[in-house]
C-alpha positions, 0 to 999 in steps of 0.5 A, a space after each residue: 822379547 827381541 827376536 834372536 837376530 845376530 849381534 853384529 859390530 856396527 859403527 856407532 858414530 864418531 866417524 870423520 865428518 871432515 873426510 871430504 868437502 861438505 855440500 849445501 842444499 840448493 836452499 841452504 837449509 841442509 848440509 851434507 857430509 860423508 861419515 864413514 859408510 853413510 851420508 849424514 844430512 844436518 840442518 844448518 839452522 838447528 845443527 841436528 842430524 835429520 837423516 842418515 843415508 845408508 846403503 853403501 858397503 864401504 867408505 863413502 868418498 864423494 857427494 854432490 847435488 844432482 844438477 838436474 834436480 836440486 832435491 837429489 844427491 849423488 854419492 860414490 864409494 869404495 864399493 864401486 857404486 854411485 847412488 842417487 838419493 832423495 835426501 828429504 825423505 832419506 830414500 835411495 832412488 837408484 844405484 849405478 854399479 861402476 865396478 871400480 874403486 871410486 875416490 871422488 865425485 864431480 857433477 856438471 850442469 851441462 852433462 845431464 847423463 854423466 858424472 866424473 869420478 876419480 879411479 885408480 889404474 892397476 898400479 895403486 898410486 896411479 889415478 885418473 879422471 874419467 867420465 861415467 855415463 849414467 844410463 836411464 832405466 826403470 830398475 833400481 840397480 843399473 850397470 854403468 860400464 861406459 867410461 870415458 878417459 879425461 886426465 891421467 896422472 892426477 892426485 886422488 884428493 878431490 881438492 886437486 881437481 876443479 872444473 871452471 868457467 861453467 864446465 869448459 875446462 878441468 884443472 888438476 894438480 899433482 906435485 909440481 904439475 898443473 894440467 888443464 883439459 879443455 872439453 871443446 878442443 879436447 886438448 890438455 895444457 901442462 905447466 910445471 913449477 921449479 922443483 929445485 932443492 934450494 930454499 926459494 923453490 923447495 916448497 912449490 908443491 901444489 896442494 889444492 886447486 880452485 877454478 873461477 866459475 865464470 872466467 878463465 882463472 885458476 887458483 892454486 895453493 902451495 906448500 909454502 903458503 902461496 896462492 897463484 892465480 893463473 890466466 891465459 893458460 890456453 896458451 902454453 907460452 903466454 900464460 901468466 900467474 900472480 901470487 897472493 901470500 898470507 899463510 905461513 904454512 901450506 894452503 889446505 883448501 881454496 874456493 871461489 864464491 858463487 859470483 867469483 868476486 871472492 876467493 876463500 883460503 884456509 890452512 893450519 893458522 885456523 883462520 879463514 881468509 877472504 881475498 876480494 877481487 883477488 887482490 893482496 890489499 882486500 883481505 878479510 879474516 875470520 880468526 880463531 876457528 880452533 883447528 886446521 881448516 881441511 876443506 872449504 865449501 860454498 852454498 849454491 845460493 852464495 849466502 853460506 860458507 862452511 869449513 871442515 876442520 881437523 878436529 872433526 868439526 864443521 862450521 857454518 859461516 854467513 856471507 859476512 864471515 860470522 859463524 852461525 852453526 857448529 857441527 861437532 863430531 867425535 874429536 880424534 886426538 893424537 892418542 887416547 890416554 884417558 881411555 873411555 869413561 862414562 859421565 854418571 850424570 849425562 851418560 855421555 862418553 868422555 875421553 881425550 878431545 882437542 889438546 888439553 881438553 876432555 870431550 863429552 860426547 853423546 852417543 845417542 845423538 852422535 854429537 859433542 855436548 861440550 869440552 872441558 878445558 883441563 890444562 887451561 893454556 893456549 895451544 900452540 900448533 908447532 910440531 917441534 914443541 913438546 906439549 902438555 898431555 892429559 894422561 889420566 882422568 876418573 869420575 867419582 862419587 856419582 859424578 860429583 868429583 873428577 880427577 885429572 892428571 897432566 904431564 910434560 916431559 922434555 927430558 928423562 929427568 925433567 918431568 912436570 906432573 900435576 893432578 887436578 880435582 874438579 867439583 861439579 857445581 849445580 848452579 853452573 852445571 859444570 866442573 869447577 877446579 877445587 884442588 891443584 896438586 903439583 908433583 903428587 908423585 916423583 914418576 909417571 902416574 899409572 892409575 887412579 880410582 875413586 871409592 864409589 861405595 854407597 856407604 863411603 862417607 868421605 870421598 877417597 881417591 887412590 893414585 899409583 905410580 912408577 915411583 913404587 908408591 900408591 897414595 890415598 887422597 881424601 876430601 878434608 876441611 880446608 877451611 877459611 873462617 866461614 868453614 865452607 872450603 874443602 880440599 884434597 890432602 894425602 892421607 896414606 902412602 903405601 908401597 911393596 918392596 919398592 916395586 912399581 905400582 901399575 894398577 889400583 881398584 876398590 871393591 864394590 863395598 869399598 872395604 878393600 883396595 887392590 894394588 898391583 906392583 908389577 907381578 904381585 897383587 896386594 890387598 889392603 883394608 880401606 879403613 886401617 890401610 893394613 896389608 891383608 894378603 898378596 897374590 903372585 903368579 909370576 905370569 908377567 906384569 899385571 896389566 888389568 885389575 878389577 873386582 867382581 860385582 854383585 854375586 861375584 864381588 868375592 872375586 878379583 880378576 887380573 890380566 898379565 902382559 904375558 897373556 894370562 887371565 887370573 881369577 882369585 877368590 878373596 874368601 879363600 885367598 886362592 886362585 880360583 881359575 886361570 886361562 891363557 888369553 892375551 887381553 887388551 881390554 877388560 871392562 866390568 858391566 856396572 849393572 851385572 856380574 858380566 865382564 867383557 874382555 877383548 883379546 888380540 890374535 894374529 887374525 884380529 881382535 876377539 870378544 869374550 863375555 864371562 862371569 868371574 864365577 864361571 870360567 866358561 864364556 857366556 858369549 864369544 865373537 871372533 874377529 870383531 875388528 882387524 885392528 887392535 882394540 885399545 879401549 872399551 866401556 859399558 854404557 847403560 841403556 836408557 831403555 833395557 832390552 829383552 833378548 830371548 837368547 841367553 847368549 845375548 842377555 849380557 846386552 840387556 841393560 848395558 851396551 859395550 862400545 870399543 875404540 880401535 887403533 885408528 880411533 873408530 868407535 864401534 859397538 854391538 847392535 841389531 839396529 840400523 843407523 837410521 833407527 838410532 836417530 833420536 825422536 827429536 832428530 826425526 821430528 825435524 822434518 815437518 810437513 814443509 821440510 822445515 826444521 823445528 826449533 829446539 824450543 818446540 821440543 821443550 814445550 811442544 811435547 808437554 802441551 801435546 800430552 796435555 791435549 791428549 789428556 783433555 781429549 780423554 776427559 772429553 770422551 768420557 763425558 757424555 755430552 753431545 755438542 751441536 753440529 756447527 753446520 746446523 746452527 743458523 747463526 753460524 750459517 749466517 756468518 759463513 754464507 752471507 757476503 762480507 760486504 752485506 753483513 751487519 756490524 760485529 757487535 750485532 753478530 757477537 751476541 747471536 753467535 755466542 747464544 747459538 753455542 750455549 747448551 741447555 740442560 737437555 743438551 739442546 742448543 740454546 734458543 736465540 733471544 732477540 733484542 726486542 723482547 721485553 724482560 717480562 716476556 723473557 721471564 714468562 718464556 723461562 717459566 714455560 721453558 722450565 715446565 717444558 724441561 720437566 715434561 721433556 725429561 719425563 718423556 726421555 726417561 720413559 721412552 729412550 727412543 725419542 732421543 733423536 727427536 730431542 737432538 733435532 735442531 729447529 730452523 730459524 722460522 720454526 723458532 719464531 713460530 714457537 715464540 709466537 705461540 708462547 706469547 698467546 694468552 690462554 687464560 680464557 680456557 680456565 673460565 670455561 
């Protein structure tokens, strides 16, 4: 039984991996990235998360390697602390309490006991770069209050700060200004670009900056797509700059290679550009990276690059511009229209991904499994273009079918609507398009659901629309001459006084269909499609509609826009109970009678867990999120929990996940993020800190189980093996110098014979090659006689077992053979 710990709301994954630049380890085997309140450590070879460094109490805003120890990592956070980690073991070494809100972190090799951070002044929009001295102490928590001012009026983004020429100066950009601070001179030079509103200078704003590691050269990116290379900036009058221009939109990030011979740039074109020798003609491209490049990082060894993208993705790239690994987090789309779904086959979370796609996301490993291209059209990144949106999706028939709805509307009267039905193909292990239906309704589709009853013979789908109709679609024989093709066709069209249909759902056994028409709920027989009864409370338009499960299957729940939750009894066709609750999310648990409802109030979002048969909630938790909760879903557990408290038993077989307005994925748990790491991820850190290949996890575990079974069987057998150190042949092999040993063919037979066991578990006697066959037969006969007498002695006197097991030396064995060869036949004549 699980102890009665408090169930708390935790970030279960899906945090932004692209919030800050990723950082490589010194040997390029690991890559570090911030992820919400944590720092994640990934293997560059296997893409697996091997550690989660958790200890900050707020958003992590910066990470850097310790320049004095490449096996340690610094991190800073909005909680006002700088933490030092041993990332190989995932151990927190020290915590430096600064006290100010920290926005970025920088380290320099020559500044042994100091780091640089960006903090804000009393005004919220004014930021400054300061140096923080880290005191040396044996205690784990140390106050670091000694701050030294460096630069003022800077941008809070770390992309707008860069240290150059081995830390001799620091450059900062903001708006139309470039500031350079020289540490030795302790002077600041400022440069300004024209900010006039004419077309030529309208987009001169600085967006990012990078400094040459060994020369006095600064590269700056701008809103107009230009890259400016600044030189001679130690003199305010003699400075010069040259322009490189390829990007048609703003330059998102810049980075020099370790040697400084190449400059990397990226932007909204989804192309990584390498400028060799800072020349316009020497350009190399890595195109089609999928989404806008937000950050660029270079490994200390110089053999790897990485790009962070707007779709929450990190791509590891070799020096020759070949992508080698992709670390994909939860894609944050502009809006989640499909809601949260669970794939019945993979138990993956399914929702809108990158434009036109459904993403399948593993909640256990916190990474994306794959994308399913629904719209199947090339995406054009243009803010003024009206895109095709994926608005609805639903799984049916235990994951064998998937229904999707996509739409595009440029004007009110120009609606493009398309519904697709996808069939799961076992051979390809993926969904294949089966039926495409253009304009299934004349207006927007508001809901769709499958009949997932076990007794259902024909797959059935129901769609509801604002055009006032709901349609029933069934799978029929769409045959060719081979009678193998199937397709979906409309079987029934229903309506109720031309009201807009807003929701639909099937009962657990599939015998009833509930369709809501604005404020009225209608119940239909799924066999004859006859209207059975209606419920009307006049409490506002129905927003949520769902049947109960198991023992509560006779109830129907409905939530209205006016904040009323109603429960109807289908047997008596009456209202069982109702309560005032402004429900935003209502989800049934597929493995119990429980429902989870999230309501919105002025203070935040509250969770209520209840059964339809009992109006009193089983569990209530206030303020689960300050934001509005938009979607929720129950996810089946791989291993059921056993909570002792009745209030927590609703989490035994399923876990409730919910998505907020800012697309933060949260859940209820008692485990820390490190405990959620899968066994596969934990095994990636071997004794030599090398990541194990995924192939090992396929066969290695199976072989390990076989070895354990073999060891068990050997333990059960009472066979005592001889000790190898007491075998003369083994000693001769191990202790004789190699240059005086005889040939291997001579040693082989002696070594094999020494390993043989006799019937009484003694080591086999060595038989020299010079013994004749007749002598061997005589010795065998004598051995059999000795065996018989020895066995009799063993059965009569068990105390002699130690003498039997005693190993004879080589000289004693030779003497024993000589005694066997002596002829004692003369004794018979006496």
